C-alpha positions in Angstrom: 81.9 -11.0 -6.3 81.0 -14.0 -8.6 78.3 -14.0 -11.4 76.6 -16.6 -9.4 76.3 -14.4 -6.5 74.9 -11.5 -8.2 72.5 -13.7 -9.7 71.4 -15.1 -6.4 71.0 -11.0 -5.5 69.2 -10.4 -8.4 66.7 -13.1 -8.0 66.5 -12.2 -4.1 65.9 -8.5 -5.3 63.2 -9.6 -7.7 61.6 -11.6 -5.4 61.1 -9.0 -2.6 59.9 -6.5 -5.4 57.8 -9.3 -6.4 56.2 -9.9 -2.9 56.1 -6.2 -2.3 53.8 -5.8 -5.3 51.4 -8.8 -4.5 51.0 -7.1 -1.1 50.1 -3.4 -2.0 47.8 -5.1 -4.4 46.2 -7.1 -1.7 46.0 -3.9 0.3 44.4 -2.0 -2.4 42.0 -4.6 -3.0 40.9 -4.7 0.8 40.6 -0.7 0.3 38.2 -0.7 -2.5 36.4 -3.8 -0.8 35.8 -2.0 2.8 35.0 1.8 0.4 32.8 0.2 -1.3 31.0 -2.5 0.7 28.2 -4.4 -1.5 28.9 -2.0 -4.4 32.3 -3.9 -5.0 30.9 -7.2 -5.4 27.9 -6.0 -7.7 30.4 -4.4 -9.9 32.6 -7.7 -9.9 28.9 -9.4 -10.9 29.0 -7.1 -13.8 32.6 -6.9 -15.3 34.2 -9.5 -17.1 36.5 -10.1 -14.6 37.9 -8.9 -11.1 40.5 -6.5 -12.5 38.4 -4.8 -14.6 36.1 -4.5 -12.1 38.8 -2.9 -9.5 39.9 -0.8 -12.2 36.5 0.8 -12.7 36.2 1.5 -9.0 39.6 3.0 -8.9 38.7 5.4 -11.7 35.0 6.4 -10.1 37.4 7.5 -6.9 39.4 9.4 -9.7 36.2 11.3 -11.3 35.1 11.6 -7.6 37.9 13.6 -6.5 37.6 16.2 -9.2 33.9 17.2 -7.9 33.7 20.1 -6.1 31.6 18.3 -3.2 30.7 20.7 -0.4 29.0 19.9 3.0 25.8 21.1 4.0 25.1 24.4 6.5 23.3 23.4 9.5 20.3 26.1 8.3 20.3 24.1 5.0 20.6 20.5 6.7 17.4 21.8 9.0 15.5 22.9 6.1 15.7 19.4 4.2 14.9 17.7 7.2 11.9 19.7 7.6 11.0 19.1 3.9 11.7 15.3 4.0 9.2 15.3 7.1 6.7 17.1 5.1 6.7 14.5 2.5 6.8 11.5 4.7 3.7 13.0 5.8 2.0 13.3 2.3 2.7 9.9 2.0 0.0 8.7 4.1 -2.9 10.7 2.1 -1.3 10.6 -1.5 1.5 7.6 -2.0 1.6 7.6 -5.5 2.9 11.8 -5.1 5.0 11.2 -2.2 7.2 9.1 -4.3 6.8 10.5 -7.8 7.8 13.3 -8.2 8.2 14.7 -4.5 10.4 12.1 -3.0 12.9 11.5 -6.4 13.0 15.2 -7.0 13.8 15.9 -3.6 16.5 13.2 -3.3 18.0 14.7 -6.7 17.9 18.3 -5.1 19.8 17.1 -2.1 22.3 15.4 -4.2 22.6 18.4 -6.5 23.2 20.6 -3.1 26.1 18.3 -1.7 27.9 19.1 -5.2 27.2 15.9 -7.5 26.1 15.8 -10.8 22.3 15.2 -11.6 21.9 15.3 -15.3 22.8 11.5 -15.7 21.4 8.8 -13.7 23.8 6.5 -14.2 26.9 8.9 -13.7 25.1 10.1 -10.3 25.3 6.4 -9.2 28.9 6.1 -10.0 30.0 9.3 -8.1 27.4 8.5 -5.1 28.9 5.0 -4.7 32.1 6.6 -3.7 31.3 8.0 -0.4 27.8 6.4 -0.2 27.8 2.6 -1.0 26.0 1.7 1.7 22.9 3.1 0.7 23.3 2.9 -3.2 21.0 -0.3 -3.3 18.5 1.9 -1.6 18.5 4.4 -4.1 18.2 1.8 -6.9 15.3 0.2 -5.5 13.8 3.4 -4.9 14.5 4.5 -8.3 12.9 1.6 -10.0 9.7 1.6 -8.1 9.4 5.6 -8.7 9.8 4.3 -12.7 7.2 1.7 -12.0 4.7 3.9 -10.2 5.0 6.6 -13.3 3.7 3.5 -15.2 1.4 2.7 -12.9 2.3 -0.7 -11.9 3.6 0.1 -8.3 1.5 -1.2 -5.0 1.3 0.6 -2.0 3.4 -1.3 -0.4 5.8 -0.8 -2.7 5.8 2.9 -2.7 6.0 2.8 1.3 9.3 0.9 1.0 10.3 3.5 -1.8 9.9 6.6 0.9 12.0 4.5 3.2 14.8 3.9 0.9 14.8 7.5 -0.3 15.3 8.2 3.4 18.3 6.0 3.3 19.7 8.3 0.9 18.5 11.6 2.1 20.0 10.7 5.8 22.9 9.9 4.4 23.7 12.8 2.5 22.4 15.1 5.2 25.6 13.8 7.3 23.2 13.3 10.2 25.1 10.2 11.8 22.6 10.2 15.2 19.7 9.5 12.9 19.4 5.7 12.7 18.9 4.0 9.3 15.3 2.8 8.6 15.0 -0.9 8.8 12.4 -2.9 7.5 9.1 -3.4 10.0 9.3 -7.1 10.8 5.1 -7.6 10.6 3.8 -8.4 7.5 0.3 -7.0 7.8 0.6 -3.6 5.3 -2.3 -1.7 6.8 -0.2 -1.7 10.1 3.0 -1.2 8.3 1.3 1.7 6.4 -0.5 3.3 10.0 3.0 2.8 11.5 4.7 4.4 9.2 1.7 7.5 9.1 2.2 8.0 12.7 6.4 8.3 12.3 5.9 10.5 9.8 3.3 12.9 11.8 5.9 12.7 14.6 8.8 13.9 12.2 6.6 16.8 10.8 7.2 20.4 11.8 4.4 22.0 13.9 1.8 24.1 11.8 
């Protein structure tokens, strides 16, 4: 075999390897996009570049794999569901107390019960983003409203939204796929929205 033929073979092999590497990289990117959803784009926007963002997301997956996560037993799921219904009911009479500290603490409790660290908020978000990315924006918004509420700056409407956002997180963590995620009511009249929320909470609350 001549040297020119050997060179051609080497070039072809290297080309195949390069194409395979590109295909693998694009496949891995699609996997990250599918797994992290909106969190993928958020991480890219906050990072210096896309490669750095994807590296961060892969590191999140690695750290997440080290956690000893656990599914909730049916009894625990039922208990948490009942407790959350009571929190929603309390919102009707005292919205500021339903959000801070009840809803926020309750969310932390369920997060911890599933095996996620709860000491550091940013670390918690990082771990939750791997399997619960679809509700992470809700969690962030609820947390921000809770902080505003602690400063006395949150409106009743914002508190109502915070409870809905916390419910998204709780529903996802409880693993109840039959429970439809809450959607924002189309009406803009605040009183009507709160009345609707109160009726829904009372229907979901356990019998005395």
